[in-house]
Structure formats: C-alpha cells, structure tokens
N, C-alpha and C positions, 0 to 999 in steps of 0.2 A: 300579256304579250311579252316577248323577250326584249326587255330594256326600254320599250317605248309604249306610249298610251295611244290608243286609237282616238283620233279627234274628228268628229263629224259636226258640220254646221248645217242644221236643218232650217229651212224657211217654211214656216207653217202657212204663209200667205202666197206662196208661189203658184199654187194650182197644180204643182207636180206632186204626185203621191209621196208620202214620207218613205214608204218602203223602196220606191224608185230612187229617191235621193240617197238613201243608205247604200243601195246597190251601186249607184253611179260613183259615189265618193270612195267606196272601198275599191272599186275597179280603178278609179283614177289614181288612188294612192299606190296601188300595185303597179300600174303602168309607169308611174313617175318614180318608182323605186323607194317610196316612203315605207310601204309594206313589202316584205320580202318572203319568199317561200320559207315555211317553217315557223313564221310568226304566229303566235296564238292570239286569237280574237276573244273578246269578252263573251261570256255566256249570253244566250238570248235574254235571260232574265236580267242580268247585270246591265246589259246595254239598254234594254227597255227602261229600266229604272233611271239610268244615267241620262238618257235622252228625254225621259218623261213621256214616253209613248207606250201604246198598248203592246203587250207581249207578242200578240199575233202579228203586229206590223214588222217587228224585228224577225220573227220566225219566218215570215213570208220572204223578207229580203235574204235571209240566210238560205232559204230553200232555193231561191233563184240563183244565188251564187254557187250553191252546191251542184245544181243541175248544170251550170256552166263549167263545172270542175275547177272553180277558182278557190273554193274552200272545201274542207273535208271535216266532218264532225265525227269524232270517235267517241262512242258512248263511254262516259266515265272519265275520259281524258281531256276532252275539250274540242274546240274548233280551231283549225289551223289553215293558214294560206298554203295551198298545194304548190307543187313545183310550177315553174314558170309556164304559163299556158302557151300552146303552139302559136306561131305567128298569125294565123288566120283569126284566132280568138283574140289575140292582143290587138290586132287591127280593128276588129269588130268593137272591142271595148273602147278603143281610142275614138272611133266614130260615134259611139253612143255617148261618150263623155262630152264630145264637142256638141252633139245635138242637145244634150241636157243643158250645157252651159249656154248655148244659143237661146234655148227656150226660156231659161231663167232671165237672161239679159233682156230679151224682147218683152217678156211679161212685166219685168220691173220698169222698163222704159214706158210701156203703155200705162202702167199703174201711175207713173209720174206725170202722165198726160201728154207725152210726146206722140206725134203723128207717125204714121208709117213712113212718110217721106223724110221726116227728121231723123228717124232711126236709121233708115237706109243711107242717108247722107253722112251721118256720124260714123257708120261702119266703113263706108268708102274712104272718108277722110282719115280715120284711124288706121285702116289697112295701108293706105299710102304712106302715112307717117312711120309706121312700124317697118314697112318694106324699105323705106329710104334709110332708116337707122341700120337695118340688117346689111344693106348694100354698103353703107359707109363703113361699117364694122369689118366687112369682108375686104374692102379696098385697103383699109388700114392694116389688116392682118397680112395681105399680099405685099404691101409696101414694106412691112417689117421683115417679112420672109426674104425679100430681095436684097436686104441690107447685109 
C-alpha cells in the first residue's frame, strides 16, 4: 500500500465469518478515511499468510469487495481501492459496518454471560451518556462562537 499497512483485527470466536470481518473492516477503513482511493492492498496470498487464514477466505472477501466496486484487481499490477464509491454505496457500507459492530458487541456481551435485559440497559445508558456529551460539546462550541 502507499505509505501505510492494512491492519485488520480478526475475532475467530465471534461467530461472524472471517471473510465478512475482512470485508467489513476494509469498508470501515475506507468510510473513515484510513484507506483512500488508489491505495494498494496486499495480494490475496500475502494477506492470507499475514492473517493466518485460508487463501480462499481472503479471495472470497476480495471478490465481494470487487463486486461492490470498492476494490479493483489488475492482473500483474495488484489490488487497489477504487475511486470513492457513490453515496448510496457509502451509506450501505456505513449501515453494514454498524450492523457488524452491533453483532460483535452483542455476541461478546452474551459470551460474557450478560442477559438481553442487561445489554439493552447498557446500550440505553451509554447512548444517553454519549448524547449528553455531544450536547455539552455543542453548547460549549456555541458559547465560544458567541464570544
């Protein structure tokens, strides 16, 4: 890749297929600006070796990303992030990333023995806390603007 290394964190116990985790994380890094159009990705073989997963797992993830026009593989040249996807694809990627993140969180919470009720309450409490911080931050910015 141009100047930076692709970093993926796989969870082999999450129940989420590894190829899906690879797709979700590459999409997320693109949406968040970590990966940019033109960045080169590792070859299927190199990434499979690095992640210690089957070659076909990475090939499947790359095929899904290619079908979504997020990456382009040019024979003999490599695999690259394509131009920024259209807004509807970006929105779809954002939603898929949120769904994946939510599934990982819930799976991990259940694995730790929390009940559905405890998980729901924690999400509600955390959401209230984050929203109050955002609101306080907005208020502070507005106060600073009026000075």
